[in-house]
C-alpha positions, 0 to 999 in steps of 0.5 A: 771644724764643722761642715755646712751644706746647702741641700738644694731642692730635689736632691736627697743625700745618701745616708752614708754621706750624712753619716760621714758628716756625723762621725767627723763632726760629733757635737750635734747636727741641725736642719733649717727648712721652710714649712708649708706656711713659708715659715722657717723651722729648725731641727737640732739633735745631739743624740743619735744619727738615726734620729737626725736621719729619720727627721732629714728623710721626713723633711725631704719627703714633706718639703722636698720642693724647697732648699734646706740647710744642714750642719754638723758641729765640732765645738771649739767655743761655747757649751755643747748643747742645742742652743749652740747647735746650728742652724741659727735664726736671725729673724723671721725672714732668714736663718743661717749656718757657719763653718770656720772659727770667727775671732772678731766677735766678743768672747763667751764661755757659754755661747759659740762664736757663731752664736755670738756673731748672730747676737752681736751683728747679724740680728742688728743688720737691716732686713734682707741683708742676706740678698744684698751684695754689699752686706755680703761683701762686708761679712766676707771682709769681717770673717776672713777667707777661712769662714763660710756662711750659708743663708736661707730665707723664707722665700727659698732664696739662698746666699753663700759668703765665701762660696769659692772656699767650698765646692759643689757636688751632686747639685749641693754645696759643701763647705769642706770634704768631711762628708767623703769618708770617716776620718780618724781625726777632727779638724779644729779650725785648720788643725787636725787632731787625732780622734781618741776612742769612739765617737759615742759620747764624743766631747772634744778636749780642746776648745776656743781658748786653745787657739789664738788668732791673728786675723791677718794670718792664714785667713783667720785660721790662726795657730794652735797651742796644742801638740797638733798637726799644723796647716802649713798654708799649702793648698795641696790635695790628697791624690786619693781623696782630694782632701787638703793636705796638712803638715810636711809628712802629708805634703811630702807623701802626697796623701793624707794620713787616712789614705796612707793608712788605708793604702798600707792596710790594703797592701798588707791584705793583698800580701795575706793571700789565701792558700788556694785559688784559681791557677794563674797558669791554666785558669782552670784548676785550683792551685796553691799559692807559690810565694817565689812566683807570687802566683797560684799554681795547680799540681798539673801546671807545676808538673808541666813547668817542672821547676821552671819559672812560671810563664817560661 
C-alpha cells in the first residue's frame, strides 16, 4: 500500500533500497524538495526507475542540505497517473505524502483517496497546520492508526502523523518495510496479494472498490472481498526480515512467505552439491562428494579410512 519516506538532509539512500521500493510499489514515484529559492518543487514519474533515480541523485546533489520526501505508490483508488502520484502540494508553504487507505473522504473514480483528502480537507486548514500539534492530533484521529502522513514545508521543517506506525533507519523515516527486499506480493491496505507476472507495465487488477471499510475495525484497514491473505490483527514479525506476518500460515511458521520460499531455495541449493571440492578430511586434495557422509573425501583419505565412517 505504498511507501512514504522522510529522507533527511545529508543521507543519500542506496540505489538498491530505492529500487526495492519501486518494484514493490509499481504505480508511480515522486519526490518533494525545496529549491534554492525556498520554494517547494515536485518530481513525479510513472515511466522507469532509472528516470526516478537519476532525478533523485540530481536533487540530492543540488539540494542535499535540505530534507526531501519520497513516495512510491500502489493504486487502490483513482486513476494511475501523475495527478494521483505523490507528493501533493497543499499550498505554497507545505506539501505531503501518505501511506495507507483513507475511508473518511468523498469517493471518486478519478482521484485517489489521498488526492481527495488534500482537496476536501487539507487545503481548507489554516496555514501552518503542519506544525500545530492540535491540528496533527485531529488528523490522526480522522485517518486512524493504519495511515501515516508526512509533511514538509518550505522552511525545511517536517512532521509525521502516526510516526510510531513506521520506523527510523539510516537516519530516515520509513512508513513500512517494503524497502528491504523485492517481494512477490503487493500490499493492498494490509492485505497481501500475490504478484502476477513482472512489474513492467504493472497495473493492479484491484482497486478501492474491492475493499470495504469500517473505521472502528482494525485501525481503518478494513477487509477485502477478494481471495486474499488477510491480516489477522497480529503484530508478529518475520524472524528473518522483520516484516509483519499475515495469516495463519505465516504466523504459525514464524516467517513470511517470501523468506520461507527463499530459505527453501537455499536448502535445495545446498543439497545440490558440486561433484568435487576440497576434501573435508585432509583439507588439502580435491575429493568427491559422498552422499552417505555428506562430505567431500579425496582418494587418499578414502583409502586411509578403509570404509570406516568419516572422522572415525
